[in-house]
N, C-alpha and C positions, 0 to 999 in steps of 0.2 A: 319822606318827612324832612322838612327843613331843619337845619341845626338850631339848637336852643342856645342863644347867646346870653351869657350871664352878665348882669348889670350890677352896679354898686348897690350893696345892701341885699343882694340876692333876691331882688324883687322880680317876680314873674308876672306876665300878663295872663289873663284868664285863658287865653288860647293856648299858652305854653303849658299851663296846668293841665289842660285837656290832653295835650300831646304827651306829657309825662304819664298820665294815667293810662292812656292807650298803650304806651311802651311797657308799663308794668304788666298790663294784661297779657301782652304778647310774650313777655318773659315767662309769666306763670304758665301759659299754655304750652310753651316750648318745654318747660320743665316737666309738666304732666305727660306730654307725649314721650319724653325721654324715659320717664318711669315706666310707662306702658311698654315701651320697646324692651327695656331691661327685663321686665316681668315675662314678656313673651319669649325672650331668649332663654330665660331660666326654665320656663315650662317646656320649651322645645328640647332643651338639654336633658331635663328629667325624663321626658317621654322617650327620648332616644335610649337612655340608660335602661329604663324599664323594658323597652323593646328588646334590647340586647340580652337582658336577663332571661326573657321568655324563649329566646331561640336556643334550641338544643343542638349543639354542634357535635356531630358524631366523631368519636375519637377512635382512630384506627389502632388496633393492637400492634405492638412492636414485634416485627417478624425478625427473628435472628437470621444473619446472613447464611446463605446456602453454601455449604462447603462442597468442593468437588469430590465426587465419589472416587474412592481409591480404586485404582485399576487392580484387577486380580493378578497376583503374581504367578507367573508360570515358571516351572523349573527349567533350568538350562540343560538341554540334552546334547551330549557330545558323541561323535562317532569317529571311527578310524578304520582304515583298511591299508594293509593288513595290521592286525593288532601287534604283531611282533616287530614291525618296522618295514623297511623296504622289501619289495618282492619283485622278482624278475617275471615279466609277462611278455608274451610274444607280440609281434606286429599285428595291428588291427584295432578293433574298437573294444574298449572297456565300458560297460554300462552299469551304473549304480542306481537302483531304485530304492530310495530311503524309506518310503512307506511300505515297501515289501521287505526291506532289510536284506536285499539281494545284490550280489556283485556278479555280473556275467562277464567272463573273460573271453579274449579273442578265439580261443580254441573251443568255445561252447560250454566250458565248465561254469557251473553256478555255485558261488560260495556265499556265506553269510557275512554281513558286516558286523563288526564289534562295536557296541555302544552302551549308553546309559540304559536304553531299552532295546529289545530285540528288533523292533521296527519303530520307525518314526510315527507317532500317533497322527491320525488323520486331521486333527485340529492344530497341528504344528507344521511349520515349514522351516527348512534350513535357511540361515541368514548369513553364514560365512563359511568359507571353505579355503583350505590350504592344500596346495598340490606340489609335490616334489617329484621331478621326473628328469630323465637323463637326455632326452632327445626332443626334437621338434614335435609339437602336438597340437591338434585341433581340439578346442575345449567348448563344450556346449553345456550351459547351465539352464535348466528349464523347469517350469511347472508342468507336470505330466499332462495337464489339460490343455495348456497353450503351446508348449514346446517352443523354446527359443527366446527366453528372457535375455540371455547373454550368450553370444557366440564369439569366440576369439581364437586366433591362432597364436600360440606361444612358441616363439623361436628361441631355442637355446643355442648359445655360441660357446663352444670350447669347454663348457662345464655344466654339471647338473644345476638346476635352478629350483628355487622354491618360490611360489607366488601365492598371494592371498587375495581373495575377493570378499568384500563385505557389503552389507546392505542390499543384498540380492536375494529375493525369496525364491527358493527352488526346492524340488523334491526329486530331481532327476539330474544325473551328471553323466556326461558322455565324453570320453577321451579317445581320440583316434591318432595312432602313430603309424609310421611307415617302416618301423624297425623295432626289434625287441628292445625293452627298456626296463630299468628299475623304477618302481612306482611306490609312492606313499601318499595317502590322502587323509586329511582331517576335516571334519565338518561339524557345525554347531547350530543349534536353534537360536543362538544369541549372536548379534552382529559383531561382538567383541570376544566371542567364545573361542576363536581360533588364535593361537599365539602369533605374534608378529613375524616370527621366523627370520629375524634380522640377520642372524649368523648363518646364512645359507652357504652351501658349499661353493656356489658361484662367487661368493665374496671372499673365499679362502684360496682362490686360484693362485698356484705357484708355477714358476718356470724353472726347469732344470736344463741348462744348455750344454751342448758339446763345444769343444774348442777346435777350431779348424786346424790348428797347428799341433794338437796333441792327440786327437781322436780320428780314426778312420783315415790315417795318413798313407797307408800302404796301397799297393796294387790289389785290386779285387777282380779276379777273373769270373767268367760266367758261372753261376750257381755256387760260387764260393762266398764266404762271409768273413768279416772282421769283427771281433768282439771287443766290448768296452764295459768297464764298471764305473758308472758315474756316481760319485759321492755327493751327499747333501740333501737327500730326501728328508722331509720333516718327520716322516713316519715310515715304518716298514710296510704298512698297509695303505695304499693310495688308490685313487681312481685316475686312470690315464684318460684325460679329457680331450686332448688334441695334440697335433704335431705340426711343426712348421719346418720345412726343409729348404736349404739353399745348396745348389750344386753347380760346379763349374762345367760339368758334362751333362748332356741330356740323356741320361740313362734311366732304366727302370730298376728300382730297388724294392726290397722288402726290409722293413725295420722289424726285427724280431725281439720279443720280450722273453726273458728267462728269469726263473725264480732263484737261481743260484749261480755262483761264479764258476761252477763246473761246466755250465752251458750244455752242449749236446753230449749224448752218450748212447752207445748202441744198445745198452740195457734200457728198455722202455720204462722200467720202474725208476731209473735214476735220471733219465733225461729230464731237463727242467724247462723245456720250451712251453710257454703258456699262451702266447698270442702273437699277432703280427699286424702291421699296417703297411699297405702298399703305397709306395712313393714313386709314381711314374712321372719323371721329370721330362719325358719326351713328348708328352701330349697334354692337351687341355684337361684340367684347369691350370696346369703349370704354365708359367709365363716368364717373359724377359722384359726388361725395360729398354725401349728403343732398339730392340733386337740385338742387344749387346750384353756382354758380361754374364753373370751367373743366372741360373734358372731358379724360380721360386715356386713353392707349392705349399699351400695351407691345407691341412686335413683336420676338420673339426667334427663335432657331433659324435665324438667317441665316448664310450663308457666302459672302459676295460678295467676290471678289478685286478690290481697287481699287488703281490706280496713278496717282499724280499725274505725268503725262507732262511737266509744266512743270518738275519737279524742285524745286519750292519748298516741299515738305512741306505742301501745302494740300489741303483737302477741298473740291472744287468741287461744289456742290449747288444745286438749285432746288426751289421748292415750287410745284406746279401744282394749281390748283383745278378739280375735276371737277363741282362742284355748280352748280346754276342760280343760286343765291344767291351774290353776290360776297363774298369775304373783305374785311372792312372795314379801313379805314386806321386806324392809331393804336391807342389802348388797347383799344377794343371788339373789335378784330380780332387781338389779340396771339396769337402762336404761339411756343412754345419747344420745341426738339428736342434730345435727347441722342443722340449717335451713339456706340455702343459699337464699339471696334475693337481689333485686336491686330496687332503687326508681323508681317510675313512675309518670306521670302527672295525 
């Protein structure tokens, strides 16, 4: 459509009138079409709302959260052997079957274990154990069906030890030693049921030394001995756990332990000799450094119960010479001994 040019007086040509009329018609048609579109849009909107109303949306019921089931609490069962404390057992194997409540000793004797129940119920297992022993031992903790959950060699050095195993399920305990020993065992069905045993005797180890210039200074001929009273024991009752000896001469000695300062007596009821340790400085495992100077000999793995019956907290000892050559007097015959011990009840 050509543009309509306005003239003075706003006079239009007939053709221009026709053009304006056509333009008005087009505007009216566009308006009508717009109304139709608006109506259709409203109808579509209303129809959609009605459709939504007709739809039945299922509503799921609110389910409360599932709480974890509480585990059934089992009682803690504790066992001990022997009930009265430490017991002396011979060399060999000790076997404890907790489900049977039995303790088999190396000599074949069978005893009962003391505990919360006479026997460990079959739906229970032990989960911790504490072992106190005076010597080297092979330890086997096992399930009777599988045998061998935990196998360990526990080596004691110079003192009784207490050791604890936790988080190991077992119903069978086997202890094997090569010598007689004092033994005490605690077991529990709970992994924390056995005490920590932190104050083990091995941690209370003390040393009582002799003085080379004060003790055993004289000549000692074959089969003779020299006595000494060492002061300073922490208790009149101790365990002798080990001995370390230094000697200028390569001789064979016995270190004798006496309970009184009266030492030997021909009356057997009065004699106070209680034990001895052999100190052979002339053969292995005694040794010298660079083949010179003094001889050394450590003796560990001891468990000698000692009591000073005088009540003076003294260690009454004597050194006996078993060699044909005499132990010399003075500097050339010097001997120095450390006695390792720990208090006992």
